[in-house]
C-alpha positions in Angstrom: 0.0 0.0 0.0 1.4 3.4 -0.9 2.2 6.1 1.7 -0.4 8.3 -0.2 -3.2 6.1 1.2 -1.6 5.0 4.4 0.9 7.3 6.1 2.3 4.6 8.4 -0.3 4.7 11.1 1.8 2.0 12.9 4.6 4.5 13.8 3.5 4.8 17.4 3.4 1.1 17.8 6.9 0.8 16.4 8.2 3.6 18.6 6.7 2.1 21.7 8.1 -1.4 20.9 11.6 0.2 20.5 11.4 2.2 23.7 9.8 -0.5 25.8 7.0 1.7 26.9 5.2 4.9 26.1 3.0 7.3 28.0 0.2 8.3 25.6 -1.3 11.7 25.8 -0.6 15.3 24.8 2.5 17.1 26.0 2.0 19.3 29.1 0.2 22.4 27.7 1.3 24.6 30.6 4.9 23.9 29.8 4.2 24.6 26.1 2.5 27.9 27.0 5.5 28.9 29.2 8.0 28.1 26.4 5.9 30.1 23.9 4.9 33.1 25.9 7.8 35.4 24.8 8.1 34.2 21.2 7.0 36.0 18.1 3.7 34.9 16.6 5.1 35.0 13.0 6.2 31.4 12.2 9.5 32.4 10.5 10.5 34.7 13.3 9.3 32.2 16.0 11.5 29.4 14.6 14.5 31.7 14.2 14.1 32.8 17.8 14.0 29.2 19.0 17.1 28.3 17.1 18.9 31.5 18.2 18.1 30.6 21.8 20.4 27.6 21.5 24.2 27.8 22.2 24.9 26.1 18.9 25.4 26.6 15.2 22.0 26.1 13.7 20.1 26.0 10.5 16.7 24.9 9.2 14.8 24.5 6.0 11.1 23.6 6.1 8.6 23.3 3.2 4.9 22.7 3.2 4.7 20.4 0.2 1.1 21.1 -0.9 1.5 24.9 -1.0 5.2 25.4 -1.4 5.5 27.7 1.7 9.0 27.7 3.2 10.8 28.5 6.3 14.6 29.2 6.0 17.1 30.1 8.7 20.7 29.9 7.5 19.4 27.2 5.2 22.5 27.3 2.9 25.1 27.2 5.6 27.3 24.1 5.2 26.7 21.7 8.2 28.1 18.5 9.6 25.6 15.8 8.7 26.8 13.1 11.0 24.4 10.2 10.4 21.9 12.2 8.3 24.3 11.4 5.4 23.1 7.8 5.5 20.0 8.9 3.6 21.6 9.2 0.2 23.5 5.9 0.8 20.1 4.3 1.3 18.9 5.9 -2.0 21.9 4.5 -3.9 21.3 1.0 -2.5 17.7 1.0 -3.8 18.8 2.4 -7.2 21.5 -0.4 -7.5 18.8 -3.0 -6.7 16.6 -1.6 -9.4 19.4 -1.6 -12.0 20.5 -5.1 -11.1 23.9 -4.1 -9.9 23.0 -5.3 -6.4 20.3 -7.5 -4.9 18.8 -6.3 -1.7 18.0 -9.9 -0.8 21.6 -11.1 -1.1 23.2 -11.9 2.3 26.4 -10.4 3.6 28.4 -11.9 6.5 29.5 -9.6 9.2 33.2 -10.2 9.8 35.2 -9.0 12.8 36.7 -6.2 10.7 33.3 -4.9 9.9 32.3 -4.1 13.5 31.9 -0.4 14.4 31.3 1.4 17.7 28.8 4.2 18.2 25.1 3.6 17.3 23.6 0.4 16.2 22.8 -3.2 17.4 25.0 -5.4 15.1 28.0 -4.7 17.3 26.3 -6.5 20.2 26.3 -9.8 18.2 29.2 -12.2 17.6 30.8 -11.9 14.2 29.2 -14.2 11.6 25.8 -12.6 11.5 24.4 -13.0 7.9 21.8 -10.3 7.2 20.5 -9.4 3.8 21.6 -6.1 2.2 18.0 -4.9 2.8 18.4 -5.7 6.5 21.7 -3.8 6.6 20.1 -0.7 4.9 17.2 -1.0 7.4 19.5 -1.0 10.4 21.6 1.8 8.9 18.4 3.9 9.0 16.3 2.8 12.0 19.1 2.3 14.5 21.7 4.3 12.7 23.9 1.2 12.8 27.5 2.1 11.9 28.5 -1.5 11.2 25.6 -1.7 8.7 26.5 1.7 7.3 30.0 0.9 6.3 29.0 -2.5 4.9 26.4 -0.7 2.7 28.9 2.0 1.7 31.3 -0.8 0.6 28.6 -2.4 -1.4 27.3 0.7 -3.2 30.6 2.6 -3.4 31.2 6.0 -1.6 32.2 7.6 -4.9 29.0 6.4 -6.6 26.8 8.0 -3.9 28.6 11.3 -4.5 28.4 10.9 -8.3 24.6 10.5 -7.9 24.4 13.7 -5.7 26.5 15.6 -8.2 24.3 14.5 -11.1 21.2 15.7 -9.3 22.7 19.1 -8.8 23.7 19.0 -5.2 26.7 21.2 -4.6 27.0 20.9 -0.8 25.9 17.4 0.0 28.6 14.7 0.0 29.6 11.6 1.8 33.1 12.3 3.0 34.2 9.2 5.0 33.1 5.9 6.4 32.3 5.6 10.1 35.4 3.5 10.5 37.6 6.3 9.0 35.9 8.8 11.3 36.5 6.8 14.5 40.1 6.1 13.5 40.6 9.8 13.0 39.4 10.4 16.6 42.3 8.1 17.8 44.8 9.9 15.5 43.9 13.2 17.2 45.0 11.6 20.5 48.2 10.2 19.0 49.3 10.4 15.3 50.8 6.9 15.7 47.3 5.5 15.9 46.9 6.1 12.1 48.0 2.5 11.6 45.2 1.1 13.7 43.0 -1.5 11.8 39.2 -1.2 11.9 39.1 -4.1 14.3 41.6 -2.4 16.7 39.5 0.8 16.6 36.4 -1.2 17.4 38.1 -3.1 20.3 39.5 0.1 21.8 36.3 2.1 21.6 36.9 5.8 22.0 39.6 7.8 23.9 38.7 8.6 27.5 41.6 10.8 28.6 41.1 14.2 30.2 41.5 16.1 26.9 39.2 13.8 24.8 36.1 16.0 25.2 37.8 19.2 24.0 39.4 17.3 21.1 35.9 15.9 20.1 34.4 19.4 20.1 37.1 20.8 17.9 36.9 17.7 15.7 33.1 18.0 15.2 33.6 21.6 14.0 36.4 20.8 11.5 34.7 20.6 8.1 37.7 18.6 6.7 36.9 15.8 9.2 33.1 15.5 8.8 31.4 12.2 8.0 29.2 14.1 5.6 28.5 17.6 4.5 25.2 19.2 3.5 23.0 22.2 4.0 19.5 22.3 5.5 18.0 23.3 2.1 19.8 20.5 0.1 18.8 17.8 2.6 15.3 19.1 2.5 15.3 18.9 -1.3 16.6 15.3 -1.1 13.7 14.3 1.1 11.3 15.9 -1.3 12.9 14.0 -4.2 12.4 10.8 -2.2 8.8 11.7 -1.5 8.1 12.4 -5.1 9.7 9.2 -6.4 12.1 11.3 -8.5 15.1 9.0 -7.6 13.5 5.6 -7.5 10.2 4.0 -8.4 7.1 4.3 -6.1 7.7 0.8 -4.6 11.2 1.8 -3.5 9.9 5.1 -2.3 7.3 3.4 -0.1 10.0 1.1 1.4 12.4 3.9 2.1 9.7 6.0 3.8 8.7 3.0 5.7 12.3 2.7 7.0 12.5 6.3 7.9 9.1 6.0 9.7 10.4 3.1 11.8 13.3 5.3 13.2 13.9 4.2 16.8 14.9 7.7 18.1 12.0 10.0 18.8 13.5 12.7 21.1 13.7 15.5 18.5 11.3 16.2 15.6 8.7 13.6 16.8 9.1 14.4 20.5 5.7 16.3 20.7 3.9 15.8 17.4 3.9 12.0 17.5 1.2 12.3 20.1 -0.8 14.7 18.0 -1.7 12.6 15.0 1.6 13.2 13.1 3.7 10.4 11.7 7.4 11.4 11.2 9.6 9.7 8.7 13.0 10.9 9.7 16.7 10.4 10.2 18.8 11.7 13.1 22.5 12.6 13.2 24.3 12.6 16.5 27.4 13.5 18.4 25.9 14.2 21.8 26.2 16.6 23.5 28.0 18.5 20.7 25.6 18.0 17.8 22.0 16.7 17.3 20.5 16.9 13.8 17.1 15.6 12.6 15.6 15.7 9.1 12.3 14.3 8.1 8.9 14.3 6.4 5.9 15.1 8.7 2.7 13.4 7.6 -0.5 14.8 8.9 -3.9 16.1 7.7 -3.0 19.1 5.6 0.6 18.0 5.0 3.1 16.6 4.3 5.8 18.9 5.4 9.6 18.6 5.0 11.7 19.7 8.0 15.5 19.7 7.9 17.2 21.0 11.0 20.9 21.0 12.0 22.6 21.8 15.3 26.4 21.7 15.4 29.0 22.9 18.0 26.5 22.9 20.9 27.8 24.2 24.2 24.4 24.3 25.9 22.1 21.8 27.5 21.6 18.9 25.1 18.1 18.1 26.5 17.1 21.7 25.7 18.4 21.3 22.2 16.3 18.2 21.6 13.2 19.8 23.1 13.7 22.8 20.9 13.6 20.7 17.8 10.4 19.0 19.1 8.8 22.4 19.7 9.8 23.6 16.2 8.0 20.6 14.6 5.0 21.4 16.7 5.1 25.1 15.7 5.2 24.1 12.0 2.4 21.6 12.2 0.1 24.0 14.1 0.7 26.7 11.5 0.5 24.5 8.4 -2.3 22.1 9.2 
């Protein structure tokens, strides 16, 4: 069934299964009123004020698809994607399946060298797991699994993802590294001799925990030469709109990709408030807490859909406030554009 006739009503069930429990009901209205009391009533100004209230580099692009109305705040500023860059990797995998270059039903064995730290569940299993490529793509999106991500990048080819983005006219959006490369670079910052570490050694050692590690990580996240991926809020919003419109794949692949995005396990940003208000959110987060917390997605609701692409890098403030702000921005947009 197409998303056009069923906008993934089961999202709340999926989210509750992932979290273990849910408290159903509307957010505390008194808290919402307090947060909104000093904000402008104009939507553009209101969202800009919310972002400017964070101690972070921020940007947003939002578009109400039926009318073309837009909200832009620093929407063309280059931003560190973190795991948001996994979206074009997903698109390339589905295109390769359609062309016959790859088969999403083929199985790939997870070897010790494939294991990655950070987000994801595959690292909790013993090597030898034998998922399908479709399963790897699914985990790359719904749990942001880094082991799955690097295996999918190896299958589709990092350069081929970037060639697709270039052919579609994207000038800012690029995959710049694998997660394995990124995590090795963190160790190199601690000691240049670590450049010879294998992927398995990086996995086994985890992340540096010395007294200077946090300061190095903050500087590293802000170094555009070291990013996992690069984009702008506007370009990532355009990519979501292309996915929604089946411009990059056929409708069957579109439905499957939106289904994956709708099954995202992490609901503490864009969906935080609106998921209890009849809104289904197909989205992808990008994380380096507490330094960065991005979220981009398609909000499905009566009167929608709406694209929202928001990035927060170099955060020095309260990370819980950052996440709550993204949730309130989504609520502002839905209330204005229902």
